[in-house]
MDTraj code that builds the backbone (N, CA, C; nanometers):
import mdtraj as md
import numpy as np

residues = "MET ALA TRP ILE GLU ASP SER ASP GLN ASN VAL LEU LEU VAL ARG GLN ALA GLY GLY LEU LYS LEU TRP THR LEU PRO GLY GLY LYS VAL LYS ARG GLY GLU SER LEU VAL LYS ALA LEU LYS ARG GLU VAL TYR GLU GLU SER GLY LEU ARG VAL GLN ILE GLY SER LEU LEU GLY VAL LEU ASP ARG ARG ASP LYS ASP ALA ILE THR LEU LEU PHE VAL ALA VAL SER ASN LYS GLN SER VAL ASN VAL LYS GLN THR GLN LYS GLU ILE ILE LYS ALA GLY PHE GLN ALA ALA LEU PRO LYS LYS ALA SER PRO SER ALA LYS TYR PHE TRP SER ALA ARG LYS GLY PRO VAL LYS LYS PRO PRO LYS ILE PRO ALA SER THR HIS GLN PHE PRO GLU THR PRO VAL ILE LYS GLN LEU PRO THR PRO LYS LYS ARG ALA ASP LYS PRO PHE GLY SER".split()
xyz = np.array([
    [3.8344, 21.5744, 7.3309],
    [3.9722, 21.4858, 7.2636],
    [3.9040, 21.3135, 7.2925],
    [3.9830, 21.2713, 7.1447],
    [3.9058, 21.1126, 7.1593],
    [4.1193, 21.0482, 7.1328],
    [4.0088, 20.9156, 7.1813],
    [4.1107, 20.7957, 7.2322],
    [4.0609, 20.7025, 7.0877],
    [4.1645, 20.7287, 7.0230],
    [4.1392, 20.5919, 6.8748],
    [4.2403, 20.5006, 6.9038],
    [4.1946, 20.3934, 6.8912],
    [4.3044, 20.2789, 6.8893],
    [4.3194, 20.2137, 6.7501],
    [4.4620, 20.1823, 6.6822],
    [4.4371, 20.0934, 6.5661],
    [4.4172, 19.9251, 6.6155],
    [4.4575, 19.8723, 6.5767],
    [4.4583, 19.6882, 6.5923],
    [4.5622, 19.6497, 6.6792],
    [4.6360, 19.7556, 6.6273],
    [4.8822, 19.6688, 6.6907],
    [4.8398, 19.7885, 6.8707],
    [4.7121, 19.8489, 6.9194],
    [4.6690, 19.8978, 7.0226],
    [4.7577, 20.0460, 7.0208],
    [4.7912, 20.0988, 6.9117],
    [4.8835, 20.2389, 6.9082],
    [4.7618, 20.3263, 6.8237],
    [4.7955, 20.4444, 6.9077],
    [4.6546, 20.5790, 6.9320],
    [4.7338, 20.6386, 6.8533],
    [4.6148, 20.7284, 6.7667],
    [4.5920, 20.8125, 6.6607],
    [4.6162, 20.9159, 6.7736],
    [4.7662, 21.0326, 6.7223],
    [4.8029, 21.1284, 6.6995],
    [4.7704, 21.2749, 6.6428],
    [4.7705, 21.3370, 6.6666],
    [4.8416, 21.4675, 6.5745],
    [4.8772, 21.5552, 6.5842],
    [4.9209, 21.6127, 6.4798],
    [5.1036, 21.7192, 6.5315],
    [5.0445, 21.8728, 6.4592],
    [5.0256, 21.9866, 6.5407],
    [5.0034, 22.0751, 6.5370],
    [5.0600, 22.1656, 6.4434],
    [4.9539, 22.2634, 6.4238],
    [5.0453, 22.3270, 6.2626],
    [5.1609, 22.4257, 6.2914],
    [5.0884, 22.5000, 6.4017],
    [5.1637, 22.6194, 6.4270],
    [5.2049, 22.5936, 6.5998],
    [5.2808, 22.7431, 6.6826],
    [5.2963, 22.6630, 6.7712],
    [5.4481, 22.6688, 6.7881],
    [5.3992, 22.5660, 6.9079],
    [5.5336, 22.5018, 6.8937],
    [5.5552, 22.3801, 6.8745],
    [5.4210, 22.3500, 6.8001],
    [5.4049, 22.1810, 6.6855],
    [5.3629, 22.0433, 6.7693],
    [5.3452, 22.0820, 6.8582],
    [5.3231, 21.9819, 6.9716],
    [5.2300, 21.8619, 6.8852],
    [5.2592, 21.7234, 6.9709],
    [5.1225, 21.6478, 6.9103],
    [5.0918, 21.6227, 7.0199],
    [4.9509, 21.5636, 6.9805],
    [4.7945, 21.5996, 7.0640],
    [4.7093, 21.5082, 7.0258],
    [4.6170, 21.4563, 7.0707],
    [4.5203, 21.3716, 7.0668],
    [4.4397, 21.4447, 6.9756],
    [4.3670, 21.3957, 6.9026],
    [4.2433, 21.5125, 6.7866],
    [4.1651, 21.4803, 6.8904],
    [4.0994, 21.6407, 6.8207],
    [3.9951, 21.6974, 6.9162],
    [3.9703, 21.8763, 6.9299],
    [3.9019, 21.9507, 6.9679],
    [3.8899, 22.0554, 6.9702],
    [3.7858, 22.1262, 6.9972],
    [3.7785, 22.3041, 7.0049],
    [3.6597, 22.2991, 7.0823],
    [3.5380, 22.3355, 7.0265],
    [3.4273, 22.3245, 7.0834],
    [3.2745, 22.2658, 7.0438],
    [3.2293, 22.4253, 7.0462],
    [3.1513, 22.3950, 6.9079],
    [3.1065, 22.5478, 6.8005],
    [2.9591, 22.5759, 6.9377],
    [2.9134, 22.7003, 6.9526],
    [2.7921, 22.7874, 7.0067],
    [2.7140, 22.6462, 6.9332],
    [2.6291, 22.5800, 7.0307],
    [2.4913, 22.5470, 7.0481],
    [2.5115, 22.4138, 6.9355],
    [2.6488, 22.3422, 6.9487],
    [2.6824, 22.1689, 6.8935],
    [2.6550, 22.1437, 6.9893],
    [2.6310, 21.9500, 6.9861],
    [2.6623, 21.8686, 7.1032],
    [2.8446, 21.8609, 7.1503],
    [2.8890, 21.7901, 7.1967],
    [3.0555, 21.7330, 7.2244],
    [3.0051, 21.6066, 7.1117],
    [2.9561, 21.5651, 7.1226],
    [2.9182, 21.4178, 7.0344],
    [2.9603, 21.4886, 6.8851],
    [2.9257, 21.5630, 6.8134],
    [2.8643, 21.6126, 6.6949],
    [3.0527, 21.6870, 6.6638],
    [3.0614, 21.7183, 6.8420],
    [3.1646, 21.8101, 6.7798],
    [3.3389, 21.7938, 6.7825],
    [3.3092, 21.6075, 6.8616],
    [3.4088, 21.5761, 6.8680],
    [3.4432, 21.5011, 6.7387],
    [3.3111, 21.4649, 6.6662],
    [3.3313, 21.4143, 6.5560],
    [3.3525, 21.4468, 6.4596],
    [3.3288, 21.5483, 6.4500],
    [3.3933, 21.6648, 6.3360],
    [3.4872, 21.7103, 6.3037],
    [3.5954, 21.7449, 6.4368],
    [3.7304, 21.7653, 6.4586],
    [3.7747, 21.6307, 6.4387],
    [3.7929, 21.4934, 6.4933],
    [3.8192, 21.3845, 6.4364],
    [3.8672, 21.3929, 6.3209],
    [3.7632, 21.4140, 6.2412],
    [3.7359, 21.4306, 6.0510],
    [3.8330, 21.5425, 5.9841],
    [3.8129, 21.6615, 6.0796],
    [3.9166, 21.7830, 6.0154],
    [4.0479, 21.7200, 6.0611],
    [4.0788, 21.6633, 6.1238],
    [4.1964, 21.6365, 6.1885],
    [4.2527, 21.5416, 6.1149],
    [4.2526, 21.4348, 6.0618],
    [4.2415, 21.2861, 6.0723],
    [4.1647, 21.2640, 5.9238],
    [4.0641, 21.2716, 5.8780],
    [4.0187, 21.2369, 5.7837],
    [3.9447, 21.1103, 5.7883],
    [3.8827, 21.0645, 5.9827],
    [3.8317, 20.9864, 5.9834],
    [3.6759, 20.9886, 6.0583],
    [3.6143, 20.8968, 5.9675],
    [3.4290, 20.8927, 6.0659],
    [3.4723, 20.8233, 6.1788],
    [3.4155, 20.8685, 6.2738],
    [3.4459, 20.7635, 6.3884],
    [3.2680, 20.7770, 6.4383],
    [3.2538, 20.6705, 6.5439],
    [3.1430, 20.6489, 6.6303],
    [3.2333, 20.6834, 6.7854],
    [3.1873, 20.7374, 6.8494],
    [3.2319, 20.8528, 7.0096],
    [3.1746, 20.7350, 7.1283],
    [3.2012, 20.6773, 7.1832],
    [3.1665, 20.5978, 7.2579],
    [3.2143, 20.6942, 7.4623],
    [3.2267, 20.5895, 7.5310],
    [3.1712, 20.6733, 7.7180],
    [3.2940, 20.7711, 7.7677],
    [3.2744, 20.8305, 7.8210],
    [3.4084, 20.9612, 7.8427],
    [3.5027, 20.8767, 7.9324],
    [3.5806, 20.8515, 7.9308],
    [3.7661, 20.7816, 7.9792],
    [3.7885, 20.8667, 8.0175],
    [3.8305, 21.0416, 8.0357],
    [3.8931, 21.1391, 8.1297],
    [3.8489, 21.2490, 8.1531],
    [3.8720, 21.3831, 8.2547],
    [3.8302, 21.4727, 8.2540],
    [3.9647, 21.5623, 8.3126],
    [4.0263, 21.6567, 8.2432],
    [4.1493, 21.7265, 8.3026],
    [4.0809, 21.8487, 8.3093],
    [4.1055, 21.8903, 8.3916],
    [4.1027, 22.0363, 8.4436],
    [4.1888, 22.1263, 8.3827],
    [4.1882, 22.2108, 8.2492],
    [4.3165, 22.3072, 8.2509],
    [4.2662, 22.4454, 8.3218],
    [4.2726, 22.4653, 8.3965],
    [4.3005, 22.5642, 8.4868],
    [4.3801, 22.6786, 8.4259],
    [4.4192, 22.6601, 8.3550],
    [4.5908, 22.7363, 8.3128],
    [4.5276, 22.8348, 8.1897],
    [4.4218, 22.7269, 8.1299],
    [4.3662, 22.8188, 8.0329],
    [4.2214, 22.8130, 8.0602],
    [4.1805, 22.8122, 8.1579],
    [4.0128, 22.8264, 8.2280],
    [3.9350, 22.7153, 8.0991],
    [3.9006, 22.6250, 8.0997],
    [3.9047, 22.5082, 8.0350],
    [3.8570, 22.4002, 8.0441],
    [3.8189, 22.2471, 8.0559],
    [3.7761, 22.1861, 8.1388],
    [3.8428, 22.1157, 7.9739],
    [3.9130, 21.9628, 7.9527],
    [3.9353, 21.8938, 7.8369],
    [3.8838, 21.7106, 7.8450],
    [3.7788, 21.7236, 7.7788],
    [3.7143, 21.5495, 7.8244],
    [3.7628, 21.5477, 7.7299],
    [3.7542, 21.3329, 7.7664],
    [3.8353, 21.3038, 7.6415],
    [3.7465, 21.1309, 7.6742],
    [3.7066, 21.1410, 7.5329],
    [3.5983, 20.9672, 7.4946],
    [3.6931, 20.9260, 7.3763],
    [3.6291, 20.7822, 7.3946],
    [3.6912, 20.6560, 7.3506],
    [3.5988, 20.6880, 7.2317],
    [3.6317, 20.6464, 7.1308],
    [3.6311, 20.6802, 6.9887],
    [3.6674, 20.5655, 6.8704],
    [3.5436, 20.4960, 6.7986],
    [3.6447, 20.3285, 6.6753],
    [3.6203, 20.4427, 6.5504],
    [3.6998, 20.3735, 6.5043],
    [3.6878, 20.4291, 6.3591],
    [3.7255, 20.2301, 6.2393],
    [3.6815, 20.2745, 6.1407],
    [3.6462, 20.1039, 6.0993],
    [3.7717, 20.1259, 5.9763],
    [3.8258, 20.2713, 5.9955],
    [3.9331, 20.2652, 5.9129],
    [4.0643, 20.2855, 5.9612],
    [4.1398, 20.2447, 5.8732],
    [4.3186, 20.2696, 6.0089],
    [4.4275, 20.3303, 5.9176],
    [4.3688, 20.3968, 5.8296],
    [4.4774, 20.4699, 5.7718],
    [4.3669, 20.6330, 5.7985],
    [4.5291, 20.6894, 5.8342],
    [4.4479, 20.8607, 5.8495],
    [4.4669, 20.9317, 5.6935],
    [4.4075, 21.0464, 5.6622],
    [4.4319, 21.1161, 5.5750],
    [4.3820, 21.2832, 5.6396],
    [4.5071, 21.3436, 5.6168],
    [4.5069, 21.4992, 5.6886],
    [4.4921, 21.5646, 5.5537],
    [4.4006, 21.6637, 5.5227],
    [4.3313, 21.7489, 5.4933],
    [4.4190, 21.8200, 5.4404],
    [4.4671, 21.8629, 5.2753],
    [4.5597, 21.9766, 5.2501],
    [4.5410, 22.1242, 5.3324],
    [4.3918, 22.1030, 5.2608],
    [4.3528, 22.2178, 5.3378],
    [4.3493, 22.2487, 5.4925],
    [4.3806, 22.1431, 5.5545],
    [4.3674, 22.2135, 5.6739],
    [4.5084, 22.3022, 5.7811],
    [4.4323, 22.3940, 5.8585],
    [4.6235, 22.4547, 5.8073],
    [4.6582, 22.4531, 6.0364],
    [4.5031, 22.3517, 6.0579],
    [4.6176, 22.3111, 6.2234],
    [4.6865, 22.2368, 6.2152],
    [4.6770, 22.1109, 6.1793],
    [4.7209, 22.0141, 6.1611],
    [4.8113, 21.9654, 6.0602],
    [4.9545, 21.9584, 6.0729],
    [5.0546, 21.9105, 5.9528],
    [5.1086, 21.7395, 5.9297],
    [5.0264, 21.7071, 6.0601],
    [5.0559, 21.5332, 6.0417],
    [4.9540, 21.4491, 6.1753],
    [4.9612, 21.2613, 6.1142],
    [4.8616, 21.2722, 6.1806],
    [4.8603, 21.1046, 6.1796],
    [4.9294, 21.0688, 6.2635],
    [4.9045, 20.8856, 6.2490],
    [4.8844, 20.7899, 6.3761],
    [4.8833, 20.6782, 6.3668],
    [4.8863, 20.6274, 6.4772],
    [5.0647, 20.5886, 6.5412],
    [5.0220, 20.6016, 6.6554],
    [5.1159, 20.5803, 6.7616],
    [5.2051, 20.4637, 6.8491],
    [5.3212, 20.4658, 6.8560],
    [5.3024, 20.3142, 6.9878],
    [5.3500, 20.3399, 7.1099],
    [5.4730, 20.4791, 7.0965],
    [5.4742, 20.5577, 7.2111],
    [5.4291, 20.7415, 7.1818],
    [5.4164, 20.8187, 7.3353],
    [5.4075, 20.9437, 7.3354],
    [5.5296, 20.9950, 7.2805],
    [5.5324, 21.1103, 7.0937],
    [5.6466, 21.1388, 7.1362],
    [5.6735, 21.3105, 7.2452],
    [5.8392, 21.3143, 7.2466],
    [5.8465, 21.3867, 7.3874],
    [5.8160, 21.5166, 7.3395],
    [5.7734, 21.5770, 7.2507],
    [5.7269, 21.6726, 7.2297],
    [5.5196, 21.6987, 7.2111],
    [5.4956, 21.6552, 7.3254],
    [5.3636, 21.6005, 7.3200],
    [5.2557, 21.7650, 7.4595],
    [5.1746, 21.8112, 7.3701],
    [5.0850, 21.8991, 7.5027],
    [5.0130, 21.7885, 7.6528],
    [5.0136, 21.8983, 7.7190],
    [5.0200, 21.8785, 7.8750],
    [4.9157, 21.7746, 7.8695],
    [4.7980, 21.8035, 7.7494],
    [4.6971, 21.7348, 7.8062],
    [4.6964, 21.5600, 7.7467],
    [4.7643, 21.5670, 7.6076],
    [4.8163, 21.3686, 7.5917],
    [4.9174, 21.3109, 7.6703],
    [4.9547, 21.4229, 7.7480],
    [5.0434, 21.3760, 7.8560],
    [4.9958, 21.3194, 7.9619],
    [4.8896, 21.3785, 8.0302],
    [4.8689, 21.3322, 8.1210],
    [4.7561, 21.1855, 8.0877],
    [4.6494, 21.2491, 8.0302],
    [4.5745, 21.1384, 7.9062],
    [4.6176, 20.9676, 7.8786],
    [4.7952, 21.0391, 7.8295],
    [4.8266, 20.9301, 7.7890],
    [4.9041, 20.8061, 7.9531],
    [4.9126, 20.9179, 8.0520],
    [4.9754, 20.8774, 8.1442],
    [4.8969, 20.7313, 8.2646],
    [4.7672, 20.8618, 8.2245],
    [4.6685, 20.8263, 8.2707],
    [4.5803, 20.6971, 8.2343],
    [4.5767, 20.6469, 8.0876],
    [4.5395, 20.5772, 8.0106],
    [4.5563, 20.3557, 8.0992],
    [4.4903, 20.3073, 8.1000],
    [4.4119, 20.1719, 8.1955],
    [4.4456, 20.1026, 8.0645],
    [4.4116, 20.0692, 7.9500],
    [4.4662, 19.9786, 7.9427],
    [4.3811, 20.0054, 7.7615],
    [4.3929, 19.9458, 7.6760],
    [4.3433, 19.9215, 7.5186],
    [4.1673, 19.9228, 7.5278],
    [4.1024, 19.9754, 7.3834],
    [3.9756, 19.9764, 7.3860],
    [3.9877, 19.8686, 7.2392],
    [3.9337, 19.7888, 7.3082],
    [3.9601, 19.7136, 7.1807],
    [3.8478, 19.6978, 7.0844],
    [3.6838, 19.6868, 7.1422],
    [3.6197, 19.7393, 7.0830],
    [3.5381, 19.8599, 7.1265],
    [3.4216, 19.8761, 7.0251],
    [3.3127, 19.9723, 7.0933],
    [3.2023, 19.9519, 7.1513],
    [3.1767, 20.0645, 7.2828],
    [3.0635, 19.9907, 7.3764],
    [2.9543, 20.0024, 7.3040],
    [2.8739, 19.9241, 7.4275],
    [2.6876, 19.8979, 7.3294],
    [2.6455, 20.0447, 7.3323],
    [2.6684, 20.0894, 7.4728],
    [2.5968, 20.2928, 7.4722],
    [2.6691, 20.3805, 7.4308],
    [2.6481, 20.4292, 7.3558],
    [2.7330, 20.5453, 7.2511],
    [2.7155, 20.6924, 7.3236],
    [2.8194, 20.7417, 7.3235],
    [2.8101, 20.8892, 7.4346],
    [2.7124, 20.9999, 7.3083],
    [2.6246, 21.0129, 7.4353],
    [2.5219, 21.1264, 7.3802],
    [2.5001, 21.3215, 7.4566],
    [2.4264, 21.3792, 7.4527],
    [2.4176, 21.4970, 7.5220],
    [2.2967, 21.5254, 7.4845],
    [2.3017, 21.6259, 7.5972],
    [2.1137, 21.6167, 7.6463],
    [2.1309, 21.8210, 7.6717],
    [2.0850, 21.8753, 7.5241],
    [2.0968, 22.0288, 7.5659],
    [1.9527, 22.0502, 7.6458],
    [1.9450, 22.1266, 7.6906],
    [1.8367, 22.2184, 7.7334],
    [1.7726, 22.3381, 7.6791],
    [1.6937, 22.4142, 7.6694],
    [1.6093, 22.4986, 7.6069],
    [1.6524, 22.6165, 7.6662],
    [1.6870, 22.7321, 7.5202],
    [1.7504, 22.8478, 7.5641],
    [1.7344, 22.9084, 7.6629],
    [1.5348, 22.9275, 7.6780],
    [1.4736, 22.9880, 7.7863],
    [1.4292, 22.8386, 7.8965],
    [1.4874, 22.8792, 8.0389],
    [1.3786, 22.7537, 8.1578],
    [1.2793, 22.7896, 8.1621],
    [1.1583, 22.6626, 8.1572],
    [1.0728, 22.7140, 8.1906],
    [1.0588, 22.6569, 8.2929],
    [1.0568, 22.7734, 8.4423],
    [1.0269, 22.7341, 8.5601],
    [0.8521, 22.7834, 8.6278],
    [0.8362, 22.6295, 8.6561],
    [0.6974, 22.5970, 8.7169],
    [0.6605, 22.6692, 8.8417],
    [0.6229, 22.7223, 8.8870],
    [0.5696, 22.7716, 9.0639],
    [0.5292, 22.6310, 9.0665],
    [0.5602, 22.6355, 9.1773],
    [0.5494, 22.5012, 9.2938],
    [0.3880, 22.5936, 9.3736],
    [0.2609, 22.4486, 9.4293],
    [0.1913, 22.5482, 9.5086],
    [0.1589, 22.5410, 9.6195],
    [0.1493, 22.6595, 9.6939],
    [0.2480, 22.6672, 9.8055],
    [0.1236, 22.5682, 9.9483],
    [0.2294, 22.5299, 9.9973],
    [0.1631, 22.3849, 10.1127],
    [0.0506, 22.4738, 10.1415],
    [-0.0781, 22.3726, 10.1755],
    [-0.1158, 22.4372, 10.2689],
    [-0.1223, 22.4236, 10.4495],
    [-0.1371, 22.5610, 10.5604],
    [-0.1436, 22.5180, 10.6736],
    [-0.2294, 22.4317, 10.7444],
    [-0.1744, 22.3256, 10.7904],
    [-0.3141, 22.2783, 10.8764],
    [-0.3242, 22.3692, 11.0304],
    [-0.4653, 22.4116, 11.0572],
    [-0.4540, 22.4247, 11.2152],
    [-0.5001, 22.3553, 11.2988],
    [-0.5368, 22.2040, 11.2336],
    [-0.5691, 22.1186, 11.3845],
    [-0.4958, 22.0668, 11.4684],
    [-0.3371, 22.0892, 11.3649],
    [-0.2470, 21.9625, 11.4799],
    [-0.0702, 22.1190, 11.4618],
    [-0.0430, 22.1405, 11.6243],
    [0.0668, 22.1719, 11.5912],
    [0.1678, 22.1059, 11.5282],
    [0.2872, 22.1745, 11.4956],
    [0.3736, 22.2094, 11.4326],
    [0.4674, 22.0895, 11.5062],
    [0.5015, 21.9663, 11.5118],
    [0.5627, 21.8935, 11.5267],
    [0.5557, 21.7592, 11.6059],
    [0.3884, 21.7789, 11.6285],
    [0.2916, 21.6966, 11.7157],
    [0.2938, 21.5621, 11.6017],
])
top = md.Topology()
chain = top.add_chain()
for i, resn in enumerate(residues, 1):
    res = top.add_residue(resn, chain, resSeq=i)
    for name in ("N", "CA", "C"):
        top.add_atom(name, md.element.get_by_symbol(name[0]), res)
traj = md.Trajectory(xyz[None], top)
């Protein structure tokens, strides 16, 4: 999920098209082989039309009820207006909000209540991910040689 503020410290929220039509922070699932940063940039663009830079990790929510973990990253956009694509089927509305609407997702409620203060500028160190090779290479270490000239522990 992304925490994106406008110049007035309002937070970008999106309204889901299905189910209970809850308001939530933009974000979504990571595709196989996709980095966290790339996935979040893609999801924010798909849901709001904004191109963003992803910054530091702000929070982690263990969603045991869904057998998932939700990560919250700060994101910064140069644009302040959102544009939900007409082809987007998951989101019906997006906009910057000063307060969390009553019909908000559990994740949005959790992160909103845990927020410490406004994000005024992008961090100097952007978030990144490292992907390990699919087949790990394990090197066997040499077996230590036993020394016969000294007893163990002396």
